[in-house]
Jmol script that loads the backbone (N, CA, C; Angstrom):
load data "model"
ATOM      1  N   MET A   1      -5.133  12.820  28.012  1.00  0.00           N
ATOM      2  CA  MET A   1      -5.244  11.548  27.330  1.00  0.00           C
ATOM      3  C   MET A   1      -6.617  11.420  26.673  1.00  0.00           C
ATOM      4  N   ASN A   2      -7.633  11.911  27.338  1.00  0.00           N
ATOM      5  CA  ASN A   2      -8.976  11.864  26.786  1.00  0.00           C
ATOM      6  C   ASN A   2      -9.036  12.624  25.462  1.00  0.00           C
ATOM      7  N   TYR A   3      -8.402  13.782  25.412  1.00  0.00           N
ATOM      8  CA  TYR A   3      -8.376  14.591  24.191  1.00  0.00           C
ATOM      9  C   TYR A   3      -7.713  13.812  23.051  1.00  0.00           C
ATOM     10  N   MET A   4      -6.569  13.199  23.320  1.00  0.00           N
ATOM     11  CA  MET A   4      -5.848  12.447  22.286  1.00  0.00           C
ATOM     12  C   MET A   4      -6.682  11.270  21.797  1.00  0.00           C
ATOM     13  N   LEU A   5      -7.355  10.594  22.711  1.00  0.00           N
ATOM     14  CA  LEU A   5      -8.207   9.476  22.333  1.00  0.00           C
ATOM     15  C   LEU A   5      -9.325   9.954  21.407  1.00  0.00           C
ATOM     16  N   LYS A   6      -9.964  11.072  21.766  1.00  0.00           N
ATOM     17  CA  LYS A   6     -11.037  11.613  20.934  1.00  0.00           C
ATOM     18  C   LYS A   6     -10.523  11.997  19.551  1.00  0.00           C
ATOM     19  N   GLN A   7      -9.337  12.577  19.476  1.00  0.00           N
ATOM     20  CA  GLN A   7      -8.753  12.966  18.191  1.00  0.00           C
ATOM     21  C   GLN A   7      -8.502  11.739  17.317  1.00  0.00           C
ATOM     22  N   ARG A   8      -7.970  10.716  17.913  1.00  0.00           N
ATOM     23  CA  ARG A   8      -7.682   9.498  17.138  1.00  0.00           C
ATOM     24  C   ARG A   8      -8.962   8.803  16.694  1.00  0.00           C
ATOM     25  N   LEU A   9      -9.954   8.783  17.560  1.00  0.00           N
ATOM     26  CA  LEU A   9     -11.240   8.190  17.181  1.00  0.00           C
ATOM     27  C   LEU A   9     -11.897   8.997  16.066  1.00  0.00           C
ATOM     28  N   ARG A  10     -11.781  10.316  16.122  1.00  0.00           N
ATOM     29  CA  ARG A  10     -12.344  11.170  15.078  1.00  0.00           C
ATOM     30  C   ARG A  10     -11.656  10.864  13.738  1.00  0.00           C
ATOM     31  N   GLY A  11     -10.340  10.693  13.776  1.00  0.00           N
ATOM     32  CA  GLY A  11      -9.613  10.353  12.558  1.00  0.00           C
ATOM     33  C   GLY A  11     -10.042   9.003  12.001  1.00  0.00           C
ATOM     34  N   LEU A  12     -10.274   8.049  12.888  1.00  0.00           N
ATOM     35  CA  LEU A  12     -10.737   6.731  12.470  1.00  0.00           C
ATOM     36  C   LEU A  12     -12.125   6.821  11.854  1.00  0.00           C
ATOM     37  N   GLU A  13     -12.998   7.607  12.450  1.00  0.00           N
ATOM     38  CA  GLU A  13     -14.346   7.797  11.901  1.00  0.00           C
ATOM     39  C   GLU A  13     -14.275   8.409  10.506  1.00  0.00           C
ATOM     40  N   GLU A  14     -13.380   9.377  10.329  1.00  0.00           N
ATOM     41  CA  GLU A  14     -13.225  10.006   9.016  1.00  0.00           C
ATOM     42  C   GLU A  14     -12.744   8.992   7.984  1.00  0.00           C
ATOM     43  N   GLN A  15     -11.803   8.121   8.373  1.00  0.00           N
ATOM     44  CA  GLN A  15     -11.319   7.084   7.468  1.00  0.00           C
ATOM     45  C   GLN A  15     -12.455   6.156   7.055  1.00  0.00           C
ATOM     46  N   PHE A  16     -13.274   5.728   8.007  1.00  0.00           N
ATOM     47  CA  PHE A  16     -14.395   4.840   7.692  1.00  0.00           C
ATOM     48  C   PHE A  16     -15.413   5.529   6.786  1.00  0.00           C
ATOM     49  N   ASP A  17     -15.665   6.807   7.026  1.00  0.00           N
ATOM     50  CA  ASP A  17     -16.578   7.554   6.162  1.00  0.00           C
ATOM     51  C   ASP A  17     -16.058   7.587   4.725  1.00  0.00           C
ATOM     52  N   LYS A  18     -14.765   7.832   4.556  1.00  0.00           N
ATOM     53  CA  LYS A  18     -14.170   7.859   3.214  1.00  0.00           C
ATOM     54  C   LYS A  18     -14.247   6.486   2.562  1.00  0.00           C
ATOM     55  N   MET A  19     -13.992   5.439   3.340  1.00  0.00           N
ATOM     56  CA  MET A  19     -14.062   4.084   2.793  1.00  0.00           C
ATOM     57  C   MET A  19     -15.486   3.765   2.346  1.00  0.00           C
ATOM     58  N   ALA A  20     -16.473   4.231   3.098  1.00  0.00           N
ATOM     59  CA  ALA A  20     -17.871   4.009   2.727  1.00  0.00           C
ATOM     60  C   ALA A  20     -18.204   4.709   1.410  1.00  0.00           C
ATOM     61  N   GLN A  21     -17.459   5.766   1.087  1.00  0.00           N
ATOM     62  CA  GLN A  21     -17.649   6.502  -0.165  1.00  0.00           C
ATOM     63  C   GLN A  21     -16.737   5.970  -1.272  1.00  0.00           C
ATOM     64  N   GLY A  22     -16.015   4.884  -0.991  1.00  0.00           N
ATOM     65  CA  GLY A  22     -15.151   4.278  -1.998  1.00  0.00           C
ATOM     66  C   GLY A  22     -13.763   4.872  -2.078  1.00  0.00           C
ATOM     67  N   ARG A  23     -13.349   5.609  -1.051  1.00  0.00           N
ATOM     68  CA  ARG A  23     -12.021   6.224  -1.046  1.00  0.00           C
ATOM     69  C   ARG A  23     -11.205   5.652   0.093  1.00  0.00           C
ATOM     70  N   PHE A  24      -9.976   5.306  -0.212  1.00  0.00           N
ATOM     71  CA  PHE A  24      -9.058   4.824   0.813  1.00  0.00           C
ATOM     72  C   PHE A  24      -7.710   5.475   0.562  1.00  0.00           C
ATOM     73  N   LEU A  25      -7.308   6.318   1.461  1.00  0.00           N
ATOM     74  CA  LEU A  25      -6.063   7.057   1.308  1.00  0.00           C
ATOM     75  C   LEU A  25      -5.019   6.519   2.264  1.00  0.00           C
ATOM     76  N   VAL A  26      -3.811   6.379   1.769  1.00  0.00           N
ATOM     77  CA  VAL A  26      -2.699   5.917   2.588  1.00  0.00           C
ATOM     78  C   VAL A  26      -1.684   7.053   2.654  1.00  0.00           C
ATOM     79  N   ASP A  27      -1.303   7.412   3.856  1.00  0.00           N
ATOM     80  CA  ASP A  27      -0.295   8.450   4.034  1.00  0.00           C
ATOM     81  C   ASP A  27       1.027   7.971   3.438  1.00  0.00           C
ATOM     82  N   GLN A  28       1.748   8.873   2.820  1.00  0.00           N
ATOM     83  CA  GLN A  28       3.007   8.521   2.171  1.00  0.00           C
ATOM     84  C   GLN A  28       3.974   7.826   3.124  1.00  0.00           C
ATOM     85  N   SER A  29       3.996   8.243   4.377  1.00  0.00           N
ATOM     86  CA  SER A  29       4.911   7.632   5.345  1.00  0.00           C
ATOM     87  C   SER A  29       4.543   6.181   5.652  1.00  0.00           C
ATOM     88  N   GLU A  30       3.282   5.820   5.432  1.00  0.00           N
ATOM     89  CA  GLU A  30       2.815   4.457   5.688  1.00  0.00           C
ATOM     90  C   GLU A  30       2.874   3.569   4.449  1.00  0.00           C
ATOM     91  N   MET A  31       3.199   4.159   3.322  1.00  0.00           N
ATOM     92  CA  MET A  31       3.125   3.436   2.064  1.00  0.00           C
ATOM     93  C   MET A  31       4.025   2.201   1.990  1.00  0.00           C
ATOM     94  N   PRO A  32       5.270   2.257   2.451  1.00  0.00           N
ATOM     95  CA  PRO A  32       6.091   1.038   2.355  1.00  0.00           C
ATOM     96  C   PRO A  32       5.460  -0.161   3.071  1.00  0.00           C
ATOM     97  N   GLU A  33       5.016   0.031   4.290  1.00  0.00           N
ATOM     98  CA  GLU A  33       4.408  -1.074   5.031  1.00  0.00           C
ATOM     99  C   GLU A  33       3.085  -1.498   4.412  1.00  0.00           C
ATOM    100  N   PHE A  34       2.300  -0.539   3.954  1.00  0.00           N
ATOM    101  CA  PHE A  34       1.023  -0.845   3.322  1.00  0.00           C
ATOM    102  C   PHE A  34       1.239  -1.651   2.043  1.00  0.00           C
ATOM    103  N   ALA A  35       2.194  -1.227   1.225  1.00  0.00           N
ATOM    104  CA  ALA A  35       2.460  -1.911  -0.041  1.00  0.00           C
ATOM    105  C   ALA A  35       2.923  -3.350   0.196  1.00  0.00           C
ATOM    106  N   LEU A  36       3.793  -3.533   1.187  1.00  0.00           N
ATOM    107  CA  LEU A  36       4.259  -4.884   1.498  1.00  0.00           C
ATOM    108  C   LEU A  36       3.107  -5.775   1.943  1.00  0.00           C
ATOM    109  N   GLU A  37       2.240  -5.255   2.785  1.00  0.00           N
ATOM    110  CA  GLU A  37       1.106  -6.042   3.267  1.00  0.00           C
ATOM    111  C   GLU A  37       0.112  -6.317   2.138  1.00  0.00           C
ATOM    112  N   MET A  38      -0.058  -5.355   1.242  1.00  0.00           N
ATOM    113  CA  MET A  38      -0.957  -5.544   0.107  1.00  0.00           C
ATOM    114  C   MET A  38      -0.483  -6.735  -0.729  1.00  0.00           C
ATOM    115  N   ILE A  39       0.807  -6.791  -1.013  1.00  0.00           N
ATOM    116  CA  ILE A  39       1.339  -7.900  -1.810  1.00  0.00           C
ATOM    117  C   ILE A  39       1.258  -9.206  -1.033  1.00  0.00           C
ATOM    118  N   ARG A  40       1.637  -9.181   0.242  1.00  0.00           N
ATOM    119  CA  ARG A  40       1.590 -10.404   1.066  1.00  0.00           C
ATOM    120  C   ARG A  40       0.200 -11.033   1.080  1.00  0.00           C
ATOM    121  N   SER A  41      -0.835 -10.197   1.142  1.00  0.00           N
ATOM    122  CA  SER A  41      -2.197 -10.708   1.306  1.00  0.00           C
ATOM    123  C   SER A  41      -2.887 -11.037  -0.014  1.00  0.00           C
ATOM    124  N   ALA A  42      -2.254 -10.742  -1.150  1.00  0.00           N
ATOM    125  CA  ALA A  42      -2.877 -10.987  -2.454  1.00  0.00           C
ATOM    126  C   ALA A  42      -3.072 -12.473  -2.690  1.00  0.00           C
ATOM    127  N   LYS A  43      -4.239 -12.822  -3.182  1.00  0.00           N
ATOM    128  CA  LYS A  43      -4.559 -14.225  -3.465  1.00  0.00           C
ATOM    129  C   LYS A  43      -4.667 -14.497  -4.969  1.00  0.00           C
ATOM    130  N   LYS A  44      -5.218 -13.526  -5.724  1.00  0.00           N
ATOM    131  CA  LYS A  44      -5.454 -13.752  -7.148  1.00  0.00           C
ATOM    132  C   LYS A  44      -4.827 -12.688  -8.037  1.00  0.00           C
ATOM    133  N   ARG A  45      -4.984 -11.414  -7.651  1.00  0.00           N
ATOM    134  CA  ARG A  45      -4.589 -10.347  -8.560  1.00  0.00           C
ATOM    135  C   ARG A  45      -4.184  -9.101  -7.808  1.00  0.00           C
ATOM    136  N   VAL A  46      -3.197  -8.408  -8.362  1.00  0.00           N
ATOM    137  CA  VAL A  46      -2.783  -7.100  -7.858  1.00  0.00           C
ATOM    138  C   VAL A  46      -2.782  -6.151  -9.046  1.00  0.00           C
ATOM    139  N   LEU A  47      -3.474  -5.044  -8.909  1.00  0.00           N
ATOM    140  CA  LEU A  47      -3.459  -3.980  -9.899  1.00  0.00           C
ATOM    141  C   LEU A  47      -2.915  -2.760  -9.189  1.00  0.00           C
ATOM    142  N   ALA A  48      -1.751  -2.297  -9.615  1.00  0.00           N
ATOM    143  CA  ALA A  48      -1.096  -1.214  -8.891  1.00  0.00           C
ATOM    144  C   ALA A  48      -0.544  -0.173  -9.850  1.00  0.00           C
ATOM    145  N   THR A  49      -0.502   1.042  -9.362  1.00  0.00           N
ATOM    146  CA  THR A  49       0.193   2.106 -10.087  1.00  0.00           C
ATOM    147  C   THR A  49       1.404   2.503  -9.270  1.00  0.00           C
ATOM    148  N   SER A  50       2.403   2.977  -9.953  1.00  0.00           N
ATOM    149  CA  SER A  50       3.602   3.448  -9.277  1.00  0.00           C
ATOM    150  C   SER A  50       3.906   4.847  -9.770  1.00  0.00           C
ATOM    151  N   TYR A  51       3.841   5.774  -8.850  1.00  0.00           N
ATOM    152  CA  TYR A  51       4.193   7.156  -9.159  1.00  0.00           C
ATOM    153  C   TYR A  51       5.292   7.542  -8.181  1.00  0.00           C
ATOM    154  N   VAL A  52       6.457   7.038  -8.458  1.00  0.00           N
ATOM    155  CA  VAL A  52       7.586   7.262  -7.565  1.00  0.00           C
ATOM    156  C   VAL A  52       8.832   7.491  -8.398  1.00  0.00           C
ATOM    157  N   GLN A  53       9.847   7.990  -7.754  1.00  0.00           N
ATOM    158  CA  GLN A  53      11.151   8.057  -8.394  1.00  0.00           C
ATOM    159  C   GLN A  53      11.675   6.627  -8.444  1.00  0.00           C
ATOM    160  N   VAL A  54      11.703   6.061  -9.618  1.00  0.00           N
ATOM    161  CA  VAL A  54      11.944   4.633  -9.788  1.00  0.00           C
ATOM    162  C   VAL A  54      13.187   4.162  -9.038  1.00  0.00           C
ATOM    163  N   LEU A  55      14.311   4.782  -9.256  1.00  0.00           N
ATOM    164  CA  LEU A  55      15.533   4.321  -8.609  1.00  0.00           C
ATOM    165  C   LEU A  55      15.496   4.547  -7.103  1.00  0.00           C
ATOM    166  N   GLU A  56      14.874   5.629  -6.680  1.00  0.00           N
ATOM    167  CA  GLU A  56      14.804   5.912  -5.247  1.00  0.00           C
ATOM    168  C   GLU A  56      13.993   4.851  -4.511  1.00  0.00           C
ATOM    169  N   TRP A  57      12.878   4.433  -5.062  1.00  0.00           N
ATOM    170  CA  TRP A  57      12.016   3.451  -4.379  1.00  0.00           C
ATOM    171  C   TRP A  57      12.597   2.052  -4.456  1.00  0.00           C
ATOM    172  N   TRP A  58      12.877   1.569  -5.657  1.00  0.00           N
ATOM    173  CA  TRP A  58      13.266   0.173  -5.838  1.00  0.00           C
ATOM    174  C   TRP A  58      14.629  -0.127  -5.224  1.00  0.00           C
ATOM    175  N   ALA A  59      15.466   0.869  -4.996  1.00  0.00           N
ATOM    176  CA  ALA A  59      16.795   0.649  -4.404  1.00  0.00           C
ATOM    177  C   ALA A  59      16.758   0.650  -2.876  1.00  0.00           C
ATOM    178  N   THR A  60      15.632   1.037  -2.282  1.00  0.00           N
ATOM    179  CA  THR A  60      15.531   1.056  -0.828  1.00  0.00           C
ATOM    180  C   THR A  60      15.320  -0.363  -0.301  1.00  0.00           C
ATOM    181  N   PRO A  61      15.566  -0.586   0.989  1.00  0.00           N
ATOM    182  CA  PRO A  61      15.259  -1.908   1.558  1.00  0.00           C
ATOM    183  C   PRO A  61      13.797  -2.290   1.352  1.00  0.00           C
ATOM    184  N   TRP A  62      12.879  -1.305   1.489  1.00  0.00           N
ATOM    185  CA  TRP A  62      11.453  -1.574   1.270  1.00  0.00           C
ATOM    186  C   TRP A  62      11.207  -1.992  -0.173  1.00  0.00           C
ATOM    187  N   GLY A  63      11.803  -1.250  -1.090  1.00  0.00           N
ATOM    188  CA  GLY A  63      11.607  -1.523  -2.506  1.00  0.00           C
ATOM    189  C   GLY A  63      12.122  -2.894  -2.905  1.00  0.00           C
ATOM    190  N   LYS A  64      13.277  -3.271  -2.389  1.00  0.00           N
ATOM    191  CA  LYS A  64      13.847  -4.583  -2.693  1.00  0.00           C
ATOM    192  C   LYS A  64      12.959  -5.702  -2.149  1.00  0.00           C
ATOM    193  N   GLN A  65      12.485  -5.528  -0.925  1.00  0.00           N
ATOM    194  CA  GLN A  65      11.591  -6.533  -0.328  1.00  0.00           C
ATOM    195  C   GLN A  65      10.278  -6.609  -1.111  1.00  0.00           C
ATOM    196  N   TYR A  66       9.767  -5.454  -1.529  1.00  0.00           N
ATOM    197  CA  TYR A  66       8.539  -5.386  -2.306  1.00  0.00           C
ATOM    198  C   TYR A  66       8.713  -6.117  -3.638  1.00  0.00           C
ATOM    199  N   GLU A  67       9.846  -5.901  -4.293  1.00  0.00           N
ATOM    200  CA  GLU A  67      10.112  -6.572  -5.564  1.00  0.00           C
ATOM    201  C   GLU A  67      10.188  -8.088  -5.379  1.00  0.00           C
ATOM    202  N   GLN A  68      10.851  -8.532  -4.317  1.00  0.00           N
ATOM    203  CA  GLN A  68      10.948  -9.965  -4.039  1.00  0.00           C
ATOM    204  C   GLN A  68       9.574 -10.578  -3.775  1.00  0.00           C
ATOM    205  N   LEU A  69       8.737  -9.859  -3.022  1.00  0.00           N
ATOM    206  CA  LEU A  69       7.378 -10.354  -2.770  1.00  0.00           C
ATOM    207  C   LEU A  69       6.568 -10.427  -4.056  1.00  0.00           C
ATOM    208  N   ASN A  70       6.713  -9.420  -4.917  1.00  0.00           N
ATOM    209  CA  ASN A  70       6.026  -9.437  -6.209  1.00  0.00           C
ATOM    210  C   ASN A  70       6.436 -10.671  -7.004  1.00  0.00           C
ATOM    211  N   GLU A  71       7.725 -10.939  -7.046  1.00  0.00           N
ATOM    212  CA  GLU A  71       8.237 -12.083  -7.796  1.00  0.00           C
ATOM    213  C   GLU A  71       7.705 -13.401  -7.220  1.00  0.00           C
ATOM    214  N   ARG A  72       7.721 -13.512  -5.900  1.00  0.00           N
ATOM    215  CA  ARG A  72       7.238 -14.726  -5.249  1.00  0.00           C
ATOM    216  C   ARG A  72       5.747 -14.941  -5.530  1.00  0.00           C
ATOM    217  N   LYS A  73       4.967 -13.870  -5.413  1.00  0.00           N
ATOM    218  CA  LYS A  73       3.526 -13.981  -5.653  1.00  0.00           C
ATOM    219  C   LYS A  73       3.237 -14.334  -7.116  1.00  0.00           C
ATOM    220  N   ALA A  74       3.996 -13.753  -8.036  1.00  0.00           N
ATOM    221  CA  ALA A  74       3.800 -14.068  -9.451  1.00  0.00           C
ATOM    222  C   ALA A  74       4.086 -15.547  -9.699  1.00  0.00           C
ATOM    223  N   LYS A  75       5.120 -16.076  -9.064  1.00  0.00           N
ATOM    224  CA  LYS A  75       5.434 -17.502  -9.206  1.00  0.00           C
ATOM    225  C   LYS A  75       4.345 -18.376  -8.597  1.00  0.00           C
ATOM    226  N   ASP A  76       3.643 -17.838  -7.589  1.00  0.00           N
ATOM    227  CA  ASP A  76       2.544 -18.572  -6.945  1.00  0.00           C
ATOM    228  C   ASP A  76       1.232 -18.438  -7.704  1.00  0.00           C
ATOM    229  N   GLY A  77       1.244 -17.741  -8.848  1.00  0.00           N
ATOM    230  CA  GLY A  77       0.050 -17.634  -9.679  1.00  0.00           C
ATOM    231  C   GLY A  77      -0.757 -16.361  -9.525  1.00  0.00           C
ATOM    232  N   VAL A  78      -0.282 -15.412  -8.724  1.00  0.00           N
ATOM    233  CA  VAL A  78      -0.985 -14.140  -8.585  1.00  0.00           C
ATOM    234  C   VAL A  78      -0.659 -13.278  -9.812  1.00  0.00           C
ATOM    235  N   THR A  79      -1.677 -12.762 -10.461  1.00  0.00           N
ATOM    236  CA  THR A  79      -1.484 -11.879 -11.608  1.00  0.00           C
ATOM    237  C   THR A  79      -1.183 -10.475 -11.091  1.00  0.00           C
ATOM    238  N   ILE A  80      -0.059  -9.927 -11.506  1.00  0.00           N
ATOM    239  CA  ILE A  80       0.339  -8.597 -11.051  1.00  0.00           C
ATOM    240  C   ILE A  80       0.440  -7.679 -12.263  1.00  0.00           C
ATOM    241  N   THR A  81      -0.365  -6.631 -12.253  1.00  0.00           N
ATOM    242  CA  THR A  81      -0.331  -5.620 -13.296  1.00  0.00           C
ATOM    243  C   THR A  81       0.131  -4.327 -12.646  1.00  0.00           C
ATOM    244  N   ARG A  82       1.199  -3.774 -13.150  1.00  0.00           N
ATOM    245  CA  ARG A  82       1.756  -2.548 -12.593  1.00  0.00           C
ATOM    246  C   ARG A  82       1.852  -1.509 -13.688  1.00  0.00           C
ATOM    247  N   ILE A  83       1.299  -0.344 -13.433  1.00  0.00           N
ATOM    248  CA  ILE A  83       1.347   0.777 -14.370  1.00  0.00           C
ATOM    249  C   ILE A  83       2.266   1.824 -13.777  1.00  0.00           C
ATOM    250  N   PHE A  84       3.329   2.126 -14.497  1.00  0.00           N
ATOM    251  CA  PHE A  84       4.275   3.140 -14.032  1.00  0.00           C
ATOM    252  C   PHE A  84       3.882   4.489 -14.606  1.00  0.00           C
ATOM    253  N   ILE A  85       3.791   5.483 -13.761  1.00  0.00           N
ATOM    254  CA  ILE A  85       3.426   6.833 -14.162  1.00  0.00           C
ATOM    255  C   ILE A  85       4.672   7.698 -14.075  1.00  0.00           C
ATOM    256  N   PHE A  86       5.067   8.247 -15.201  1.00  0.00           N
ATOM    257  CA  PHE A  86       6.254   9.109 -15.240  1.00  0.00           C
ATOM    258  C   PHE A  86       5.860  10.527 -15.522  1.00  0.00           C
TER     259      PHE A  86
END
end "model"
wireframe off; spacefill off
backbone 0.3
color backbone group
């Protein structure tokens, strides 16, 4: 257990080091939850890029929920700019 704790702490330290350098990476497996939380917490503006298979993402339960949150936030006055990369 001590070994696993040290490994996880080392990973956390690496994440903080990257953030201090202006880099924040999200693992692909965490992206749906991260994207939903990003939209939920937006107060003024969201600037996002999308580099995904459009139909594959937006047709998923995550994608549908994400689209609904985007729509709700836009109605609440949050400016959302999305750049699609094909």
